N, C-alpha and C positions, 0 to 999 in steps of 0.2 A: 504494500500500500504506500502510495506517495503521501507524505505528511508535509503540511505547510501551516504557517502561523494562521490562527483563526479557525482551523478545522475543529469540529466537535467529534470526539472519538470515544470508544469504550475499550477496555482491556479485557479480552475474553478469558484471561486467567485470573482476573481480579474484579469480578462483577460487583463486589461490595464497595468498590471505590465510586461506582456510578459513572456517569458520563464525564468527560473532561474536555477542556478547551486548550488547544495547543497555544502556548504563549511564546515559545522560542524554539527554533530548530537549528541545529548545527549538523555537520557531516557525521558526528559521532553519537548524538543523542537529541531527544526532543524533551522540552520541559512542558509538562501538562498540569493544569489546575483542575483537579477533580471535584465532583459534587461533595465529597466527604470533607472538603476543606484542605486536603493535602495537595501540595505541588510536588510532582515526582519527575525525575529525569529518567526517561526510558531510553535504553541503549538502542542504537540502530539495529543491532542483532535481534531485537525483540519487536521491531516494527510490524512483523507479520502477525503478532498477537493483538494489534490494534485494529479495530473495526469501525467503519463510519457510524455515526450516531445522529439522530435527529437534533438539529440545532436547539429546538425547544426543550430538549431533555437536559441541557446543561443549566443547572440551578445551584450555583455555589452557596455555601453557608454564609450568612451575613457575618461581617467582621465582629469579633468579640472586643468589647470595650473593657479595659481593665477596671476593676471595681473602684479603685481610688479615683480614677478619672470620672467615672459615672457619678460617684458621690460628690465630687467637686462641682459638677454640672448641676446637681440637685440643690446644693447649697447656694449657688449663684442665682438660680431661679427663685428660691425662697427669699433671698435677700432683695431681689428685684421687686417682688410683690410687696414687701414691707415698705419700700421707698415710694411705691406708687399710691399707697393709702393716704 
């Protein structure tokens, strides 16, 4: 299979990863962002295990915001409400 940036693929030996979007391709490997949140480098010797997938099947996990960062946002929002009163 020919792999290029932007392709949506699935790995037939790792279906638990879900579909993935190719983010970088070199002569040696392809970097793929999979639905499970992992970004994996697949060696060119394993390209035969990559199968085309529907573009709509790629749904990456939303980014995780560190708890401290999320708490800081909550505090700022609360402080803004007090000043508006």
